[in-house]
N, CA, C and O atoms as CSV, one atom per row, in Angstrom:
chain,resi,resn,atom,element,x,y,z
A,1,MET,N,N,-61.835,31.370,-14.800
A,1,MET,CA,C,-62.430,30.068,-15.012
A,1,MET,C,C,-63.872,30.092,-14.519
A,1,MET,O,O,-64.215,30.861,-13.621
A,2,ASP,N,N,-64.688,29.275,-15.092
A,2,ASP,CA,C,-66.097,29.172,-14.757
A,2,ASP,C,C,-66.281,28.492,-13.396
A,2,ASP,O,O,-65.654,27.471,-13.117
A,3,ASP,N,N,-67.143,29.066,-12.555
A,3,ASP,CA,C,-67.393,28.534,-11.219
A,3,ASP,C,C,-67.813,27.069,-11.263
A,3,ASP,O,O,-67.363,26.276,-10.436
A,4,SER,N,N,-68.663,26.700,-12.208
A,4,SER,CA,C,-69.122,25.306,-12.269
A,4,SER,C,C,-67.976,24.358,-12.622
A,4,SER,O,O,-67.943,23.225,-12.143
A,5,LEU,N,N,-67.049,24.804,-13.445
A,5,LEU,CA,C,-65.890,23.971,-13.782
A,5,LEU,C,C,-64.949,23.827,-12.592
A,5,LEU,O,O,-64.365,22.764,-12.377
A,6,GLU,N,N,-64.807,24.891,-11.828
A,6,GLU,CA,C,-63.972,24.827,-10.628
A,6,GLU,C,C,-64.583,23.889,-9.591
A,6,GLU,O,O,-63.875,23.096,-8.970
A,7,ARG,N,N,-65.886,23.984,-9.409
A,7,ARG,CA,C,-66.564,23.090,-8.465
A,7,ARG,C,C,-66.425,21.636,-8.919
A,7,ARG,O,O,-66.202,20.741,-8.104
A,8,ARG,N,N,-66.557,21.413,-10.213
A,8,ARG,CA,C,-66.393,20.060,-10.759
A,8,ARG,C,C,-64.980,19.548,-10.500
A,8,ARG,O,O,-64.799,18.400,-10.094
A,9,ALA,N,N,-63.988,20.386,-10.731
A,9,ALA,CA,C,-62.590,19.991,-10.500
A,9,ALA,C,C,-62.365,19.643,-9.029
A,9,ALA,O,O,-61.679,18.671,-8.716
A,10,LEU,N,N,-62.941,20.434,-8.132
A,10,LEU,CA,C,-62.785,20.167,-6.702
A,10,LEU,C,C,-63.527,18.895,-6.290
A,10,LEU,O,O,-63.050,18.145,-5.438
A,11,LEU,N,N,-64.675,18.656,-6.886
A,11,LEU,CA,C,-65.413,17.427,-6.597
A,11,LEU,C,C,-64.637,16.202,-7.083
A,11,LEU,O,O,-64.579,15.188,-6.387
A,12,LEU,N,N,-64.049,16.294,-8.261
A,12,LEU,CA,C,-63.215,15.195,-8.760
A,12,LEU,C,C,-62.004,14.980,-7.851
A,12,LEU,O,O,-61.608,13.845,-7.587
A,13,HIS,N,N,-61.430,16.068,-7.383
A,13,HIS,CA,C,-60.299,15.970,-6.455
A,13,HIS,C,C,-60.732,15.280,-5.162
A,13,HIS,O,O,-60.017,14.422,-4.645
A,14,LEU,N,N,-61.884,15.649,-4.649
A,14,LEU,CA,C,-62.413,15.005,-3.447
A,14,LEU,C,C,-62.554,13.500,-3.670
A,14,LEU,O,O,-62.209,12.707,-2.794
A,15,GLY,N,N,-63.056,13.113,-4.826
A,15,GLY,CA,C,-63.164,11.689,-5.146
A,15,GLY,C,C,-61.811,11.003,-5.143
A,15,GLY,O,O,-61.681,9.882,-4.650
A,16,ASP,N,N,-60.800,11.672,-5.692
A,16,ASP,CA,C,-59.442,11.113,-5.687
A,16,ASP,C,C,-58.911,10.952,-4.264
A,16,ASP,O,O,-58.258,9.958,-3.947
A,17,VAL,N,N,-59.194,11.929,-3.417
A,17,VAL,CA,C,-58.744,11.853,-2.026
A,17,VAL,C,C,-59.432,10.690,-1.311
A,17,VAL,O,O,-58.787,9.946,-0.573
A,18,LEU,N,N,-60.725,10.533,-1.526
A,18,LEU,CA,C,-61.442,9.417,-0.903
A,18,LEU,C,C,-60.890,8.080,-1.387
A,18,LEU,O,O,-60.756,7.139,-0.605
A,19,GLU,N,N,-60.571,7.999,-2.672
A,19,GLU,CA,C,-59.973,6.778,-3.209
A,19,GLU,C,C,-58.596,6.533,-2.592
A,19,GLU,O,O,-58.249,5.397,-2.271
A,20,ALA,N,N,-57.817,7.597,-2.428
A,20,ALA,CA,C,-56.494,7.465,-1.801
A,20,ALA,C,C,-56.631,6.962,-0.367
A,20,ALA,O,O,-55.863,6.100,0.061
A,21,ILE,N,N,-57.597,7.489,0.374
A,21,ILE,CA,C,-57.834,7.025,1.744
A,21,ILE,C,C,-58.143,5.529,1.739
A,21,ILE,O,O,-57.564,4.768,2.514
A,22,ALA,N,N,-59.054,5.114,0.868
A,22,ALA,CA,C,-59.440,3.704,0.805
A,22,ALA,C,C,-58.250,2.814,0.460
A,22,ALA,O,O,-58.074,1.751,1.056
A,23,CYS,N,N,-57.440,3.242,-0.494
A,23,CYS,CA,C,-56.282,2.442,-0.904
A,23,CYS,C,C,-55.221,2.382,0.189
A,23,CYS,O,O,-54.621,1.331,0.413
A,24,VAL,N,N,-54.988,3.488,0.862
A,24,VAL,CA,C,-54.017,3.503,1.961
A,24,VAL,C,C,-54.496,2.594,3.093
A,24,VAL,O,O,-53.695,1.881,3.697
A,25,MET,N,N,-55.778,2.619,3.377
A,25,MET,CA,C,-56.301,1.788,4.459
A,25,MET,C,C,-56.212,0.298,4.138
A,25,MET,O,O,-56.158,-0.526,5.051
A,26,LYS,N,N,-56.196,-0.053,2.868
A,26,LYS,CA,C,-56.050,-1.464,2.496
A,26,LYS,C,C,-54.665,-2.001,2.827
A,26,LYS,O,O,-54.485,-3.212,2.963
A,27,CYS,N,N,-53.692,-1.117,2.955
A,27,CYS,CA,C,-52.332,-1.583,3.252
A,27,CYS,C,C,-51.855,-1.104,4.623
A,27,CYS,O,O,-50.652,-1.052,4.878
A,28,VAL,N,N,-52.780,-0.759,5.491
A,28,VAL,CA,C,-52.443,-0.230,6.812
A,28,VAL,C,C,-51.625,-1.223,7.644
A,28,VAL,O,O,-50.807,-0.809,8.465
A,29,ASP,N,N,-51.836,-2.513,7.443
A,29,ASP,CA,C,-51.113,-3.517,8.229
A,29,ASP,C,C,-49.738,-3.850,7.657
A,29,ASP,O,O,-48.937,-4.506,8.323
A,30,ARG,N,N,-49.455,-3.409,6.433
A,30,ARG,CA,C,-48.185,-3.757,5.788
A,30,ARG,C,C,-47.136,-2.662,5.876
A,30,ARG,O,O,-45.946,-2.936,5.719
A,31,PHE,N,N,-47.555,-1.425,6.125
A,31,PHE,CA,C,-46.607,-0.310,6.099
A,31,PHE,C,C,-46.780,0.561,7.335
A,31,PHE,O,O,-47.894,0.771,7.815
A,32,ASN,N,N,-45.656,1.065,7.843
A,32,ASN,CA,C,-45.686,1.926,9.028
A,32,ASN,C,C,-45.965,3.379,8.698
A,32,ASN,O,O,-46.501,4.113,9.528
A,33,THR,N,N,-45.606,3.804,7.488
A,33,THR,CA,C,-45.788,5.210,7.110
A,33,THR,C,C,-46.358,5.313,5.704
A,33,THR,O,O,-46.285,4.374,4.911
A,34,VAL,N,N,-46.920,6.465,5.418
A,34,VAL,CA,C,-47.418,6.737,4.070
A,34,VAL,C,C,-46.256,6.715,3.078
A,34,VAL,O,O,-46.397,6.219,1.960
A,35,GLY,N,N,-45.121,7.249,3.487
A,35,GLY,CA,C,-43.952,7.249,2.610
A,35,GLY,C,C,-43.531,5.848,2.209
A,35,GLY,O,O,-43.232,5.597,1.042
A,36,GLU,N,N,-43.504,4.931,3.172
A,36,GLU,CA,C,-43.192,3.528,2.878
A,36,GLU,C,C,-44.212,2.946,1.915
A,36,GLU,O,O,-43.850,2.280,0.945
A,37,ALA,N,N,-45.470,3.195,2.180
A,37,ALA,CA,C,-46.535,2.644,1.347
A,37,ALA,C,C,-46.419,3.133,-0.091
A,37,ALA,O,O,-46.531,2.341,-1.027
A,38,VAL,N,N,-46.197,4.423,-0.271
A,38,VAL,CA,C,-46.084,4.987,-1.621
A,38,VAL,C,C,-44.851,4.433,-2.333
A,38,VAL,O,O,-44.892,4.161,-3.532
A,39,ALA,N,N,-43.760,4.268,-1.595
A,39,ALA,CA,C,-42.521,3.770,-2.195
A,39,ALA,C,C,-42.620,2.304,-2.610
A,39,ALA,O,O,-41.950,1.879,-3.551
A,40,GLN,N,N,-43.449,1.534,-1.916
A,40,GLN,CA,C,-43.470,0.094,-2.156
A,40,GLN,C,C,-44.747,-0.426,-2.802
A,40,GLN,O,O,-44.796,-1.582,-3.223
A,41,GLU,N,N,-45.759,0.390,-2.886
A,41,GLU,CA,C,-47.039,-0.040,-3.455
A,41,GLU,C,C,-47.325,0.788,-4.704
A,41,GLU,O,O,-47.734,1.946,-4.610
A,42,ASP,N,N,-47.110,0.192,-5.870
A,42,ASP,CA,C,-47.239,0.915,-7.137
A,42,ASP,C,C,-48.594,1.596,-7.312
A,42,ASP,O,O,-48.671,2.678,-7.895
A,43,SER,N,N,-49.654,0.978,-6.817
A,43,SER,CA,C,-50.990,1.544,-7.013
A,43,SER,C,C,-51.167,2.889,-6.312
A,43,SER,O,O,-52.065,3.653,-6.668
A,44,LEU,N,N,-50.335,3.188,-5.332
A,44,LEU,CA,C,-50.474,4.443,-4.589
A,44,LEU,C,C,-49.767,5.618,-5.254
A,44,LEU,O,O,-50.046,6.771,-4.925
A,45,THR,N,N,-48.871,5.348,-6.168
A,45,THR,CA,C,-48.112,6.440,-6.787
A,45,THR,C,C,-48.990,7.342,-7.649
A,45,THR,O,O,-48.596,8.464,-7.967
A,46,ALA,N,N,-50.156,6.875,-8.026
A,46,ALA,CA,C,-51.054,7.654,-8.884
A,46,ALA,C,C,-51.792,8.765,-8.139
A,46,ALA,O,O,-52.484,9.570,-8.764
A,47,PHE,N,N,-51.656,8.819,-6.823
A,47,PHE,CA,C,-52.377,9.814,-6.034
A,47,PHE,C,C,-51.435,10.944,-5.643
A,47,PHE,O,O,-50.609,10.771,-4.746
A,48,PRO,N,N,-51.542,12.101,-6.300
A,48,PRO,CA,C,-50.633,13.215,-5.997
A,48,PRO,C,C,-50.635,13.623,-4.528
A,48,PRO,O,O,-49.594,14.017,-4.002
A,49,ILE,N,N,-51.765,13.539,-3.864
A,49,ILE,CA,C,-51.829,13.977,-2.469
A,49,ILE,C,C,-50.898,13.157,-1.583
A,49,ILE,O,O,-50.392,13.669,-0.584
A,50,LEU,N,N,-50.667,11.906,-1.928
A,50,LEU,CA,C,-49.796,11.058,-1.115
A,50,LEU,C,C,-48.329,11.438,-1.247
A,50,LEU,O,O,-47.500,11.028,-0.435
A,51,HIS,N,N,-48.013,12.219,-2.265
A,51,HIS,CA,C,-46.641,12.702,-2.449
A,51,HIS,C,C,-46.414,14.042,-1.753
A,51,HIS,O,O,-45.280,14.512,-1.666
A,52,THR,N,N,-47.485,14.655,-1.260
A,52,THR,CA,C,-47.362,15.976,-0.639
A,52,THR,C,C,-47.531,15.947,0.878
A,52,THR,O,O,-46.981,16.798,1.576
A,53,VAL,N,N,-48.281,14.982,1.392
A,53,VAL,CA,C,-48.437,14.897,2.850
A,53,VAL,C,C,-47.125,14.430,3.467
A,53,VAL,O,O,-46.246,13.923,2.771
A,54,ASP,N,N,-47.003,14.602,4.765
A,54,ASP,CA,C,-45.807,14.182,5.487
A,54,ASP,C,C,-45.611,12.680,5.317
A,54,ASP,O,O,-46.470,11.890,5.709
A,55,ALA,N,N,-44.495,12.291,4.740
A,55,ALA,CA,C,-44.205,10.881,4.470
A,55,ALA,C,C,-44.120,10.050,5.747
A,55,ALA,O,O,-44.229,8.825,5.692
A,56,GLU,N,N,-43.926,10.698,6.892
A,56,GLU,CA,C,-43.818,9.980,8.168
A,56,GLU,C,C,-45.171,9.724,8.836
A,56,GLU,O,O,-45.231,9.067,9.875
A,57,MET,N,N,-46.249,10.233,8.253
A,57,MET,CA,C,-47.578,9.943,8.800
A,57,MET,C,C,-47.847,8.451,8.685
A,57,MET,O,O,-47.450,7.814,7.710
A,58,THR,N,N,-48.517,7.903,9.676
A,58,THR,CA,C,-48.958,6.516,9.537
A,58,THR,C,C,-50.156,6.499,8.593
A,58,THR,O,O,-50.812,7.526,8.413
A,59,PRO,N,N,-50.449,5.361,7.993
A,59,PRO,CA,C,-51.643,5.291,7.150
A,59,PRO,C,C,-52.916,5.697,7.896
A,59,PRO,O,O,-53.786,6.362,7.334
A,60,LEU,N,N,-53.018,5.297,9.149
A,60,LEU,CA,C,-54.194,5.668,9.935
A,60,LEU,C,C,-54.249,7.172,10.183
A,60,LEU,O,O,-55.322,7.771,10.107
A,61,GLU,N,N,-53.107,7.787,10.478
A,61,GLU,CA,C,-53.070,9.246,10.656
A,61,GLU,C,C,-53.485,9.953,9.374
A,61,GLU,O,O,-54.222,10.938,9.413
A,62,PHE,N,N,-53.010,9.449,8.236
A,62,PHE,CA,C,-53.406,10.056,6.966
A,62,PHE,C,C,-54.914,9.958,6.778
A,62,PHE,O,O,-55.564,10.952,6.457
A,63,ALA,N,N,-55.471,8.776,6.975
A,63,ALA,CA,C,-56.909,8.592,6.775
A,63,ALA,C,C,-57.713,9.491,7.705
A,63,ALA,O,O,-58.684,10.119,7.283
A,64,ARG,N,N,-57.313,9.552,8.956
A,64,ARG,CA,C,-58.013,10.386,9.944
A,64,ARG,C,C,-57.916,11.867,9.564
A,64,ARG,O,O,-58.914,12.588,9.581
A,65,SER,N,N,-56.717,12.306,9.227
A,65,SER,CA,C,-56.502,13.723,8.900
A,65,SER,C,C,-57.201,14.112,7.609
A,65,SER,O,O,-57.791,15.189,7.519
A,66,ALA,N,N,-57.139,13.244,6.612
A,66,ALA,CA,C,-57.786,13.543,5.331
A,66,ALA,C,C,-59.306,13.583,5.488
A,66,ALA,O,O,-59.965,14.455,4.924
A,67,ALA,N,N,-59.857,12.650,6.245
A,67,ALA,CA,C,-61.305,12.666,6.476
A,67,ALA,C,C,-61.722,13.960,7.162
A,67,ALA,O,O,-62.739,14.555,6.808
A,68,SER,N,N,-60.942,14.392,8.136
A,68,SER,CA,C,-61.234,15.637,8.840
A,68,SER,C,C,-61.076,16.847,7.922
A,68,SER,O,O,-61.845,17.804,8.011
A,69,ALA,N,N,-60.088,16.801,7.052
A,69,ALA,CA,C,-59.806,17.927,6.158
A,69,ALA,C,C,-60.871,18.106,5.083
A,69,ALA,O,O,-61.110,19.225,4.629
A,70,PHE,N,N,-61.506,17.024,4.675
A,70,PHE,CA,C,-62.402,17.088,3.519
A,70,PHE,C,C,-63.872,16.830,3.842
A,70,PHE,O,O,-64.700,16.851,2.931
A,71,PHE,N,N,-64.220,16.590,5.093
A,71,PHE,CA,C,-65.594,16.188,5.380
A,71,PHE,C,C,-66.633,17.254,5.046
A,71,PHE,O,O,-67.781,16.918,4.753
A,72,LEU,N,N,-66.259,18.524,5.085
A,72,LEU,CA,C,-67.223,19.586,4.761
A,72,LEU,C,C,-67.302,19.898,3.267
A,72,LEU,O,O,-68.198,20.622,2.833
A,73,TRP,N,N,-66.381,19.362,2.485
A,73,TRP,CA,C,-66.344,19.705,1.068
A,73,TRP,C,C,-67.644,19.414,0.316
A,73,TRP,O,O,-68.078,20.282,-0.441
A,74,PRO,N,N,-68.292,18.263,0.467
A,74,PRO,CA,C,-69.512,18.031,-0.321
A,74,PRO,C,C,-70.564,19.118,-0.100
A,74,PRO,O,O,-71.131,19.647,-1.056
A,75,LYS,N,N,-70.816,19.441,1.156
A,75,LYS,CA,C,-71.804,20.484,1.455
A,75,LYS,C,C,-71.337,21.840,0.938
A,75,LYS,O,O,-72.115,22.575,0.330
A,76,ALA,N,N,-70.075,22.172,1.175
A,76,ALA,CA,C,-69.544,23.473,0.747
A,76,ALA,C,C,-69.597,23.627,-0.769
A,76,ALA,O,O,-69.873,24.715,-1.274
A,77,LEU,N,N,-69.336,22.553,-1.489
A,77,LEU,CA,C,-69.355,22.627,-2.952
A,77,LEU,C,C,-70.767,22.777,-3.507
A,77,LEU,O,O,-70.943,23.180,-4.657
A,78,LEU,N,N,-71.770,22.455,-2.699
A,78,LEU,CA,C,-73.159,22.613,-3.126
A,78,LEU,C,C,-73.776,23.935,-2.681
A,78,LEU,O,O,-74.853,24.303,-3.148
A,79,ASP,N,N,-73.106,24.648,-1.788
A,79,ASP,CA,C,-73.620,25.946,-1.357
A,79,ASP,C,C,-73.712,26.895,-2.542
A,79,ASP,O,O,-72.907,26.835,-3.471
A,80,GLU,N,N,-74.716,27.778,-2.491
A,80,GLU,CA,C,-74.895,28.734,-3.584
A,80,GLU,C,C,-73.653,29.599,-3.770
A,80,GLU,O,O,-73.190,29.811,-4.891
A,81,ARG,N,N,-73.124,30.092,-2.662
A,81,ARG,CA,C,-71.903,30.904,-2.710
A,81,ARG,C,C,-70.762,30.060,-2.163
A,81,ARG,O,O,-70.792,29.642,-1.005
A,82,LEU,N,N,-69.772,29.812,-2.984
A,82,LEU,CA,C,-68.655,28.955,-2.602
A,82,LEU,C,C,-67.729,29.681,-1.630
A,82,LEU,O,O,-67.227,30.764,-1.929
A,83,ASN,N,N,-67.512,29.080,-0.482
A,83,ASN,CA,C,-66.617,29.639,0.530
A,83,ASN,C,C,-65.203,29.145,0.223
A,83,ASN,O,O,-64.754,28.142,0.778
A,84,GLN,N,N,-64.518,29.848,-0.652
A,84,GLN,CA,C,-63.204,29.425,-1.122
A,84,GLN,C,C,-62.181,29.283,-0.002
A,84,GLN,O,O,-61.479,28.272,0.045
A,85,PRO,N,N,-62.067,30.258,0.905
A,85,PRO,CA,C,-61.070,30.109,1.976
A,85,PRO,C,C,-61.319,28.888,2.864
A,85,PRO,O,O,-60.369,28.248,3.314
A,86,LEU,N,N,-62.575,28.566,3.117
A,86,LEU,CA,C,-62.899,27.426,3.965
A,86,LEU,C,C,-62.327,26.134,3.393
A,86,LEU,O,O,-61.725,25.343,4.120
A,87,LEU,N,N,-62.512,25.920,2.099
A,87,LEU,CA,C,-62.058,24.676,1.478
A,87,LEU,C,C,-60.561,24.469,1.677
A,87,LEU,O,O,-60.120,23.390,2.071
A,88,ALA,N,N,-59.795,25.503,1.402
A,88,ALA,CA,C,-58.339,25.387,1.524
A,88,ALA,C,C,-57.899,25.364,2.983
A,88,ALA,O,O,-56.986,24.621,3.344
A,89,ASN,N,N,-58.534,26.164,3.817
A,89,ASN,CA,C,-58.131,26.251,5.220
A,89,ASN,C,C,-58.287,24.916,5.942
A,89,ASN,O,O,-57.427,24.532,6.734
A,90,LEU,N,N,-59.369,24.219,5.671
A,90,LEU,CA,C,-59.580,22.910,6.297
A,90,LEU,C,C,-58.447,21.950,5.955
A,90,LEU,O,O,-57.925,21.258,6.829
A,91,VAL,N,N,-58.075,21.913,4.691
A,91,VAL,CA,C,-57.027,20.994,4.244
A,91,VAL,C,C,-55.684,21.400,4.837
A,91,VAL,O,O,-54.925,20.560,5.321
A,92,GLN,N,N,-55.402,22.693,4.794
A,92,GLN,CA,C,-54.130,23.171,5.339
A,92,GLN,C,C,-54.016,22.819,6.822
A,92,GLN,O,O,-52.995,22.291,7.262
A,93,HIS,N,N,-55.040,23.105,7.571
A,93,HIS,CA,C,-55.018,22.898,9.022
A,93,HIS,C,C,-54.971,21.419,9.397
A,93,HIS,O,O,-54.176,21.021,10.248
A,94,ASP,N,N,-55.814,20.609,8.773
A,94,ASP,CA,C,-55.965,19.222,9.208
A,94,ASP,C,C,-54.982,18.250,8.568
A,94,ASP,O,O,-54.709,17.191,9.134
A,95,LEU,N,N,-54.451,18.588,7.409
A,95,LEU,CA,C,-53.609,17.625,6.694
A,95,LEU,C,C,-52.162,18.071,6.529
A,95,LEU,O,O,-51.282,17.238,6.307
A,96,PHE,N,N,-51.903,19.372,6.635
A,96,PHE,CA,C,-50.552,19.866,6.365
A,96,PHE,C,C,-49.939,20.648,7.523
A,96,PHE,O,O,-48.977,21.388,7.319
A,97,SER,N,N,-50.467,20.502,8.718
A,97,SER,CA,C,-49.904,21.173,9.884
A,97,SER,C,C,-48.433,20.798,10.024
A,97,SER,O,O,-48.091,19.617,10.074
A,98,GLY,N,N,-47.563,21.807,10.089
A,98,GLY,CA,C,-46.131,21.571,10.225
A,98,GLY,C,C,-45.428,21.141,8.953
A,98,GLY,O,O,-44.267,20.735,9.004
A,99,ASN,N,N,-46.099,21.217,7.810
A,99,ASN,CA,C,-45.541,20.729,6.545
A,99,ASN,C,C,-45.737,21.780,5.446
A,99,ASN,O,O,-46.511,21.572,4.512
A,100,GLN,N,N,-45.030,22.907,5.565
A,100,GLN,CA,C,-45.177,24.005,4.605
A,100,GLN,C,C,-44.814,23.575,3.187
A,100,GLN,O,O,-45.523,23.925,2.244
A,101,SER,N,N,-43.734,22.828,3.016
A,101,SER,CA,C,-43.331,22.436,1.658
A,101,SER,C,C,-44.361,21.506,1.026
A,101,SER,O,O,-44.625,21.593,-0.174
A,102,GLY,N,N,-44.938,20.625,1.822
A,102,GLY,CA,C,-45.998,19.760,1.307
A,102,GLY,C,C,-47.230,20.559,0.918
A,102,GLY,O,O,-47.848,20.301,-0.115
A,103,TRP,N,N,-47.584,21.534,1.755
A,103,TRP,CA,C,-48.720,22.405,1.460
A,103,TRP,C,C,-48.481,23.170,0.163
A,103,TRP,O,O,-49.367,23.253,-0.688
A,104,ASP,N,N,-47.298,23.719,0.017
A,104,ASP,CA,C,-46.979,24.475,-1.197
A,104,ASP,C,C,-47.109,23.597,-2.442
A,104,ASP,O,O,-47.635,24.038,-3.464
A,105,ALA,N,N,-46.630,22.361,-2.355
A,105,ALA,CA,C,-46.732,21.433,-3.489
A,105,ALA,C,C,-48.189,21.067,-3.760
A,105,ALA,O,O,-48.604,20.976,-4.915
A,106,TYR,N,N,-48.960,20.859,-2.702
A,106,TYR,CA,C,-50.378,20.526,-2.847
A,106,TYR,C,C,-51.140,21.671,-3.509
A,106,TYR,O,O,-51.932,21.452,-4.426
A,107,VAL,N,N,-50.896,22.892,-3.036
A,107,VAL,CA,C,-51.567,24.061,-3.603
A,107,VAL,C,C,-51.203,24.221,-5.079
A,107,VAL,O,O,-52.072,24.503,-5.903
A,108,ALA,N,N,-49.945,24.046,-5.411
A,108,ALA,CA,C,-49.518,24.159,-6.815
A,108,ALA,C,C,-50.265,23.150,-7.682
A,108,ALA,O,O,-50.675,23.472,-8.797
A,109,GLU,N,N,-50.439,21.949,-7.179
A,109,GLU,CA,C,-51.182,20.913,-7.913
A,109,GLU,C,C,-52.644,21.329,-8.086
A,109,GLU,O,O,-53.190,21.224,-9.184
A,110,CYS,N,N,-53.276,21.798,-7.018
A,110,CYS,CA,C,-54.683,22.206,-7.083
A,110,CYS,C,C,-54.896,23.396,-8.013
A,110,CYS,O,O,-55.900,23.466,-8.721
A,111,ARG,N,N,-53.960,24.317,-8.008
A,111,ARG,CA,C,-54.114,25.528,-8.820
A,111,ARG,C,C,-54.033,25.266,-10.318
A,111,ARG,O,O,-54.362,26.150,-11.110
A,112,GLN,N,N,-53.611,24.101,-10.719
A,112,GLN,CA,C,-53.630,23.769,-12.140
A,112,GLN,C,C,-55.062,23.757,-12.660
A,112,GLN,O,O,-55.306,24.064,-13.827
A,113,GLN,N,N,-56.008,23.400,-11.794
A,113,GLN,CA,C,-57.422,23.354,-12.166
A,113,GLN,C,C,-58.242,24.484,-11.542
A,113,GLN,O,O,-59.238,24.930,-12.111
A,114,VAL,N,N,-57.809,24.940,-10.361
A,114,VAL,CA,C,-58.570,25.945,-9.606
A,114,VAL,C,C,-57.596,27.039,-9.170
A,114,VAL,O,O,-56.996,26.940,-8.099
A,115,PRO,N,N,-57.432,28.082,-9.990
A,115,PRO,CA,C,-56.388,29.091,-9.759
A,115,PRO,C,C,-56.458,29.820,-8.419
A,115,PRO,O,O,-55.427,30.290,-7.938
A,116,TRP,N,N,-57.615,29.931,-7.810
A,116,TRP,CA,C,-57.741,30.664,-6.553
A,116,TRP,C,C,-57.473,29.797,-5.323
A,116,TRP,O,O,-57.445,30.324,-4.211
A,117,PHE,N,N,-57.279,28.508,-5.481
A,117,PHE,CA,C,-57.170,27.620,-4.322
A,117,PHE,C,C,-55.987,28.010,-3.438
A,117,PHE,O,O,-54.852,28.090,-3.908
A,118,GLY,N,N,-56.260,28.249,-2.167
A,118,GLY,CA,C,-55.222,28.558,-1.190
A,118,GLY,C,C,-54.689,29.973,-1.220
A,118,GLY,O,O,-53.737,30.287,-0.505
A,119,VAL,N,N,-55.281,30.841,-2.035
A,119,VAL,CA,C,-54.823,32.229,-2.124
A,119,VAL,C,C,-55.138,32.953,-0.815
A,119,VAL,O,O,-56.202,32.756,-0.229
A,120,ASN,N,N,-54.221,33.776,-0.372
A,120,ASN,CA,C,-54.376,34.629,0.814
A,120,ASN,C,C,-54.499,33.881,2.140
A,120,ASN,O,O,-55.017,34.432,3.112
A,121,LEU,N,N,-54.037,32.650,2.190
A,121,LEU,CA,C,-53.998,31.953,3.479
A,121,LEU,C,C,-52.659,32.220,4.142
A,121,LEU,O,O,-51.649,32.417,3.467
A,122,ASP,N,N,-52.659,32.226,5.465
A,122,ASP,CA,C,-51.407,32.350,6.208
A,122,ASP,C,C,-50.580,31.089,6.001
A,122,ASP,O,O,-51.057,30.100,5.445
A,123,GLY,N,N,-49.343,31.141,6.455
A,123,GLY,CA,C,-48.478,29.967,6.383
A,123,GLY,C,C,-49.022,28.827,7.225
A,123,GLY,O,O,-49.916,29.016,8.050
A,124,VAL,N,N,-48.479,27.666,7.009
A,124,VAL,CA,C,-48.894,26.465,7.724
A,124,VAL,C,C,-48.543,26.599,9.201
A,124,VAL,O,O,-47.462,27.071,9.553
A,125,SER,N,N,-49.463,26.181,10.056
A,125,SER,CA,C,-49.218,26.225,11.500
A,125,SER,C,C,-48.327,25.057,11.910
A,125,SER,O,O,-48.166,24.081,11.178
A,126,GLU,N,N,-47.763,25.188,13.089
A,126,GLU,CA,C,-46.954,24.098,13.637
A,126,GLU,C,C,-47.884,22.949,14.033
A,126,GLU,O,O,-49.056,23.177,14.334
A,127,PRO,N,N,-47.370,21.726,14.034
A,127,PRO,CA,C,-48.222,20.590,14.403
A,127,PRO,C,C,-48.672,20.680,15.852
A,127,PRO,O,O,-47.972,21.228,16.704
A,128,ASN,N,N,-49.843,20.138,16.113
A,128,ASN,CA,C,-50.401,20.099,17.460
A,128,ASN,C,C,-49.792,18.902,18.182
A,128,ASN,O,O,-50.070,17.756,17.829
A,129,LEU,N,N,-48.966,19.165,19.188
A,129,LEU,CA,C,-48.265,18.092,19.890
A,129,LEU,C,C,-48.853,17.791,21.263
A,129,LEU,O,O,-48.200,17.158,22.092
A,130,GLU,N,N,-50.079,18.238,21.506
A,130,GLU,CA,C,-50.723,17.962,22.783
A,130,GLU,C,C,-51.000,16.467,22.906
A,130,GLU,O,O,-51.156,15.784,21.893
A,131,PRO,N,N,-51.063,15.947,24.141
A,131,PRO,CA,C,-51.381,14.525,24.319
A,131,PRO,C,C,-52.684,14.167,23.610
A,131,PRO,O,O,-53.664,14.909,23.672
A,132,GLY,N,N,-52.678,13.034,22.944
A,132,GLY,CA,C,-53.864,12.595,22.219
A,132,GLY,C,C,-53.879,13.038,20.782
A,132,GLY,O,O,-54.742,12.607,20.018
A,133,ASN,N,N,-52.952,13.885,20.386
A,133,ASN,CA,C,-52.848,14.327,19.001
A,133,ASN,C,C,-51.542,13.799,18.438
A,133,ASN,O,O,-50.466,14.105,18.951
A,134,ALA,N,N,-51.640,13.020,17.399
A,134,ALA,CA,C,-50.442,12.415,16.807
A,134,ALA,C,C,-49.565,13.475,16.183
A,134,ALA,O,O,-50.054,14.364,15.486
A,135,ALA,N,N,-48.287,13.387,16.426
A,135,ALA,CA,C,-47.326,14.282,15.772
A,135,ALA,C,C,-47.169,13.847,14.339
A,135,ALA,O,O,-47.143,12.653,14.037
A,136,ARG,N,N,-47.064,14.830,13.448
A,136,ARG,CA,C,-46.905,14.484,12.039
A,136,ARG,C,C,-45.543,14.876,11.604
A,136,ARG,O,O,-45.185,14.677,10.443
């Protein structure tokens, strides 16, 4: 696939993630978990990422983790040489810690447009359960 088409696909995906964050935050006071929100709010079912993250995450945890996972993407997508492992590693580490099946589903979705996404990464790490870090 053409590098410019892959970058475009990833940029569109980033836009979808930002939209998902905004929509989840609009219902933060009505639902305790992302799973509840997706099950009860029809507008959220259109976001594939919400079906792959841990359903027990709170909406705030999702927004925080997704922002952390994707904040470098705009700059990375504009770099002359695309750092492919960085893009996937950030998402795996910050959004899918302790959720291998969710990561696998997310990667499968991304690879429909970007075949190299997540290739050669190690398995998902266990969640960080230190004080001050929300368990997912």
